[in-house]
Backbone as a printed PyTorch tensor [residue, N CA C, xyz], in Angstrom:
tensor([[[ 21.0240, 115.8170,  69.8140],
         [ 20.9220, 115.3890,  70.6840],
         [ 19.9310, 113.9980,  70.4250]],

        [[ 20.3420, 112.6510,  70.4150],
         [ 19.2000, 111.5730,  70.2450],
         [ 18.2610, 110.8650,  71.5060]],

        [[ 17.6550, 110.2660,  71.3660],
         [ 16.6490, 109.5960,  72.0410],
         [ 17.5460, 108.6700,  72.9690]],

        [[ 18.3810, 108.0220,  72.2240],
         [ 19.5360, 107.1860,  73.1060],
         [ 20.4360, 107.9620,  74.0910]],

        [[ 20.8530, 108.9030,  73.3340],
         [ 21.3050, 110.0340,  74.5130],
         [ 21.0880, 110.7150,  75.7300]],

        [[ 19.7100, 110.6550,  75.4140],
         [ 18.7660, 111.3010,  76.6340],
         [ 18.8300, 109.8480,  77.7440]],

        [[ 18.4180, 109.1080,  77.0290],
         [ 17.9430, 107.8070,  78.1150],
         [ 19.3670, 107.4710,  78.6520]],

        [[ 20.5430, 107.0110,  77.9610],
         [ 22.3420, 106.9960,  78.7820],
         [ 22.2250, 108.3300,  79.7460]],

        [[ 21.6990, 109.3950,  79.2570],
         [ 21.9420, 110.4790,  80.2970],
         [ 21.0860, 110.4030,  82.1840]],

        [[ 19.9860, 109.8980,  81.7130],
         [ 19.2250, 109.1820,  82.5810],
         [ 19.3870, 108.4190,  83.4560]],

        [[ 19.9540, 107.5110,  82.7810],
         [ 20.8350, 106.2860,  83.5440],
         [ 22.5780, 106.9500,  84.3300]],

        [[ 22.7670, 107.8140,  83.7390],
         [ 23.9910, 108.3300,  84.4580],
         [ 23.8040, 108.9550,  85.5140]],

        [[ 22.7830, 109.5900,  85.4770],
         [ 22.1150, 110.5710,  86.6180],
         [ 21.7620, 109.3580,  87.5750]],

        [[ 21.0010, 108.3180,  87.3360],
         [ 20.2580, 107.4840,  88.3360],
         [ 21.8680, 106.8600,  89.1150]],

        [[ 22.9380, 106.6700,  88.3290],
         [ 24.1240, 105.7590,  88.8960],
         [ 24.5780, 106.4750,  90.2640]],

        [[ 24.1610, 108.0590,  90.7270],
         [ 24.8040, 108.7480,  91.2620],
         [ 26.2840, 109.0590,  91.3890]],

        [[ 26.7910, 109.1930,  90.1220],
         [ 28.3010, 109.6900,  89.8810],
         [ 28.3160, 111.0780,  90.3070]],

        [[ 29.7940, 111.3390,  90.7240],
         [ 29.8270, 112.8990,  91.0970],
         [ 29.6780, 113.9780,  90.1320]],

        [[ 29.4690, 114.8650,  89.9430],
         [ 29.4190, 115.9930,  89.0740],
         [ 30.3340, 116.0380,  88.3420]],

        [[ 31.6150, 116.0710,  88.8620],
         [ 32.7420, 116.7210,  88.2360],
         [ 33.2570, 115.2930,  87.3860]],

        [[ 32.9650, 114.3940,  87.7780],
         [ 33.2180, 112.9140,  86.8650],
         [ 32.6180, 112.4570,  86.0860]],

        [[ 31.4900, 113.3200,  86.0000],
         [ 30.4280, 113.0620,  84.5840],
         [ 31.2620, 114.3890,  83.9080]],

        [[ 31.4120, 115.3950,  83.9860],
         [ 32.1960, 116.5890,  83.5480],
         [ 33.4430, 116.1200,  82.6770]],

        [[ 34.0140, 115.5710,  83.2460],
         [ 35.5120, 115.2640,  83.2590],
         [ 35.4810, 114.0690,  82.0160]],

        [[ 34.5140, 113.3280,  82.3890],
         [ 34.4200, 112.1000,  81.4280],
         [ 33.8140, 113.0960,  80.3320]],

        [[ 32.9700, 113.7150,  80.2450],
         [ 32.6940, 114.8580,  78.9430],
         [ 33.5070, 115.1790,  77.8970]],

        [[ 34.3890, 115.9930,  78.9920],
         [ 35.3470, 116.5090,  77.8720],
         [ 36.2280, 115.5740,  77.3950]],

        [[ 36.5550, 114.2460,  78.1590],
         [ 37.4480, 113.3620,  76.8060],
         [ 36.8980, 112.9740,  76.4470]],

        [[ 34.9990, 112.6270,  76.0820],
         [ 34.6270, 111.8810,  75.3720],
         [ 34.2730, 113.1970,  74.0710]],

        [[ 34.4730, 114.4370,  74.2620],
         [ 33.6230, 115.4450,  73.5760],
         [ 34.5650, 115.5040,  71.9360]],

        [[ 33.5910, 115.9910,  70.8170],
         [ 34.2550, 116.3670,  70.0200],
         [ 35.1300, 117.8360,  69.7230]],

        [[ 35.8230, 118.5460,  69.3330],
         [ 36.6530, 119.1200,  69.0170],
         [ 35.8080, 121.0810,  69.3920]],

        [[ 34.4930, 120.7710,  69.0680],
         [ 33.7330, 122.2580,  69.2630],
         [ 33.1080, 121.9370,  70.2400]],

        [[ 32.7120, 121.0150,  70.9010],
         [ 32.0980, 120.3870,  72.3150],
         [ 33.2000, 120.6010,  73.1720]],

        [[ 34.5040, 120.2210,  73.1960],
         [ 35.4710, 120.0410,  74.1650],
         [ 35.9830, 121.7840,  74.2360]],

        [[ 36.0360, 122.6660,  73.1780],
         [ 36.3000, 124.1350,  73.4970],
         [ 34.9520, 124.7360,  74.1970]],

        [[ 33.7430, 124.4030,  74.1190],
         [ 32.9150, 124.6500,  74.5760],
         [ 32.7760, 124.3640,  76.3430]],

        [[ 33.1320, 123.6410,  76.8660],
         [ 33.6820, 122.6630,  77.7250],
         [ 34.5900, 123.4860,  78.5110]],

        [[ 35.4720, 123.4630,  78.0060],
         [ 36.8060, 124.0750,  78.4630],
         [ 36.4550, 125.8940,  78.7410]],

        [[ 35.5870, 126.3730,  78.2350],
         [ 35.5080, 127.7490,  78.1530],
         [ 34.6990, 128.0630,  79.5590]],

        [[ 33.6840, 126.6900,  79.3840],
         [ 32.3620, 127.4020,  80.5290],
         [ 33.4020, 126.4230,  81.9700]],

        [[ 34.0940, 125.6350,  82.0400],
         [ 35.2190, 125.4040,  83.0500],
         [ 36.1610, 124.9550,  83.4770]],

        [[ 37.0180, 126.2790,  82.8590],
         [ 38.4620, 126.5120,  82.6310],
         [ 39.1800, 125.6380,  83.9320]],

        [[ 38.7350, 125.8890,  85.0310],
         [ 39.3980, 124.7630,  86.3630],
         [ 39.2180, 123.4950,  86.2460]],

        [[ 37.8770, 123.0540,  85.4990],
         [ 37.9020, 121.5310,  85.7180],
         [ 38.7740, 121.0150,  84.3560]],

        [[ 38.9310, 121.6760,  83.3400],
         [ 39.2340, 121.1840,  82.2950],
         [ 41.1540, 121.1370,  82.7570]],

        [[ 41.3010, 121.9350,  83.3760],
         [ 42.9850, 121.9930,  83.7300],
         [ 43.5380, 121.0870,  84.8330]],

        [[ 42.6380, 120.7610,  85.7080],
         [ 43.0050, 119.7470,  86.7360],
         [ 42.5370, 118.3610,  85.6970]],

        [[ 41.9680, 118.0120,  84.7620],
         [ 41.7740, 116.9550,  83.9230],
         [ 43.1320, 116.9520,  83.3110]],

        [[ 43.6310, 117.6400,  82.9360],
         [ 44.6750, 118.0130,  81.7610],
         [ 46.0620, 117.7220,  83.3150]],

        [[ 46.0230, 118.1390,  83.9650],
         [ 47.1340, 118.1000,  85.3150],
         [ 47.2140, 116.3820,  85.4280]],

        [[ 45.7200, 115.9330,  85.7620],
         [ 45.9100, 114.4750,  85.9630],
         [ 46.2640, 113.6940,  85.0320]],

        [[ 45.7360, 114.3060,  84.1330],
         [ 46.1350, 113.4240,  82.6760],
         [ 47.9100, 112.9170,  82.5280]],

        [[ 48.2700, 113.9810,  82.7580],
         [ 49.7470, 114.2090,  82.5580],
         [ 50.6410, 113.4380,  83.8560]],

        [[ 50.0840, 113.3980,  85.3060],
         [ 50.2990, 112.9610,  86.2780],
         [ 50.1910, 111.4370,  86.4130]],

        [[ 51.3220, 110.8140,  86.9980],
         [ 51.4300, 109.0870,  86.9720],
         [ 50.5970, 109.1190,  88.1150]],

        [[ 49.3990, 107.9560,  87.4850],
         [ 48.4720, 107.3710,  88.4150],
         [ 47.4270, 108.5680,  88.6520]],

        [[ 47.2880, 109.5890,  87.8800],
         [ 46.2250, 110.5510,  88.2860],
         [ 46.4100, 111.1600,  89.4010]],

        [[ 47.2120, 111.4960,  90.1150],
         [ 47.9880, 111.8520,  91.5920],
         [ 48.6530, 113.2490,  90.8260]],

        [[ 48.0420, 114.4630,  91.6180],
         [ 48.5270, 115.7250,  91.6770],
         [ 49.7270, 115.7360,  92.9740]],

        [[ 50.8660, 116.5460,  92.6050],
         [ 51.8600, 116.4090,  93.6920],
         [ 51.4130, 116.3840,  94.6370]],

        [[ 50.7410, 117.3510,  95.2610],
         [ 50.4050, 117.2280,  96.5610],
         [ 49.5000, 116.0290,  97.4150]],

        [[ 49.3260, 115.3020,  96.4700],
         [ 48.3240, 114.3110,  96.7680],
         [ 49.4480, 112.7630,  96.8890]],

        [[ 50.6270, 112.8510,  96.6790],
         [ 51.3580, 112.0300,  96.6740],
         [ 51.8340, 111.8960,  97.9780]],

        [[ 52.0480, 110.4070,  98.6050],
         [ 52.4580, 110.2020,  99.8920],
         [ 54.1680, 109.9460, 100.0840]],

        [[ 54.5880, 110.4610, 100.9580],
         [ 56.3610, 110.3170, 101.0970],
         [ 56.4970, 109.1760, 101.7420]],

        [[ 55.6280, 107.8380, 101.3150],
         [ 56.2440, 106.6990, 101.8410],
         [ 57.9840, 106.0660, 101.3250]]])
């Protein structure tokens, strides 16, 4: 970790982003080793991120309207 990463973490925390938004962003940006660690630690979150990535507009089937 670097001072820059630490300072950015402070800014992100201050921006009051939802926890799972930060986790999913970390999963998107992670290198292979860190991605595997995050997936192992948070498998349900990783599964949802994958499902939303594949879904049109990120909407899961139960979230789509029948308009």
